[in-house]
C-alpha positions in Angstrom: 0.0 -0.1 -0.1 3.2 2.4 0.6 4.7 2.1 -2.6 1.0 2.5 -4.5 0.7 6.1 -2.3 4.4 7.1 -3.1 3.9 6.3 -7.2 0.5 8.7 -6.9 2.6 11.3 -5.2 5.2 11.2 -7.5 2.8 11.7 -10.3 1.3 14.4 -8.4 4.5 16.2 -7.5 5.4 15.8 -11.3 2.4 17.2 -12.5 2.7 20.4 -10.0 6.1 21.0 -11.2 4.9 20.7 -14.8 2.0 23.1 -14.5 4.6 25.9 -13.0 6.6 25.2 -15.6 3.8 26.0 -17.9 2.8 29.0 -16.4 6.1 30.5 -16.3 6.3 29.9 -19.8 3.0 31.1 -20.8 3.7 34.4 -18.9 7.3 34.4 -20.0 5.6 34.5 -24.0 2.6 36.7 -23.2 4.3 39.3 -22.4 7.9 41.4 -22.5 7.8 42.7 -19.3 9.7 40.5 -16.3 7.3 37.8 -14.5 6.4 39.9 -11.7 5.1 42.7 -13.8 2.9 40.3 -15.5 2.1 37.8 -12.7 0.3 41.3 -11.2 -1.2 42.3 -14.4 -2.9 38.7 -14.6 -4.5 39.3 -11.4 -5.8 42.9 -12.1 -6.6 41.7 -15.4 -8.7 38.9 -13.3 -7.6 35.8 -15.9 -5.4 34.3 -13.7 -7.7 31.2 -13.4 -7.5 31.7 -17.3 -3.7 31.3 -17.4 -3.1 28.8 -14.9 -5.6 26.5 -16.9 -3.9 27.0 -20.2 -0.8 26.3 -18.2 -2.3 22.4 -17.4 -1.2 21.7 -21.0 1.7 20.3 -20.3 0.1 17.6 -17.6 -1.8 15.8 -21.0 2.0 15.2 -22.3 2.9 13.7 -18.8 0.0 11.9 -18.2 0.0 10.0 -21.7 4.0 9.2 -20.9 3.0 7.4 -17.6 0.5 5.5 -19.6 2.4 4.2 -22.4 5.1 3.3 -19.8 2.2 1.3 -17.9 3.1 3.6 -14.9 -0.7 4.0 -13.8 -0.6 4.9 -10.2 1.9 7.9 -11.4 -0.9 8.8 -14.0 -3.9 8.7 -11.9 -1.5 11.2 -9.3 -1.4 13.3 -12.3 -4.8 13.4 -13.1 -5.5 14.1 -9.1 -3.4 17.2 -9.3 -5.1 18.3 -13.0 -8.6 17.7 -11.0 -7.3 19.8 -8.2 -6.1 22.7 -10.5 -9.5 22.5 -12.2 -11.1 23.0 -8.9 -8.7 26.2 -7.7 -9.8 27.7 -11.6 -13.3 27.5 -10.8 -12.9 28.8 -7.5 -10.7 31.9 -8.9 -13.2 32.1 -12.2 -16.3 32.4 -9.8 -15.6 33.4 -6.5 
């Protein structure tokens, strides 16, 4: 049972890392300003939820890599993280 939790946690953490990378890559390409200025503009513009949702696109690649390698529990961790990020996006968008 501990092995399964470890594999799910690894998938979850890799998913968060992929999302963070996607987030910063997206911010880098939409603005000529530095990251902190762009992040402030995104927050003030009310599009933080949208940017986070777009930043999860790398999770799709990670998910299918884990499935292809038959690492189902890691793929499950990616799926859990993606669902949690979707809930966060929903909260940011409608609250």
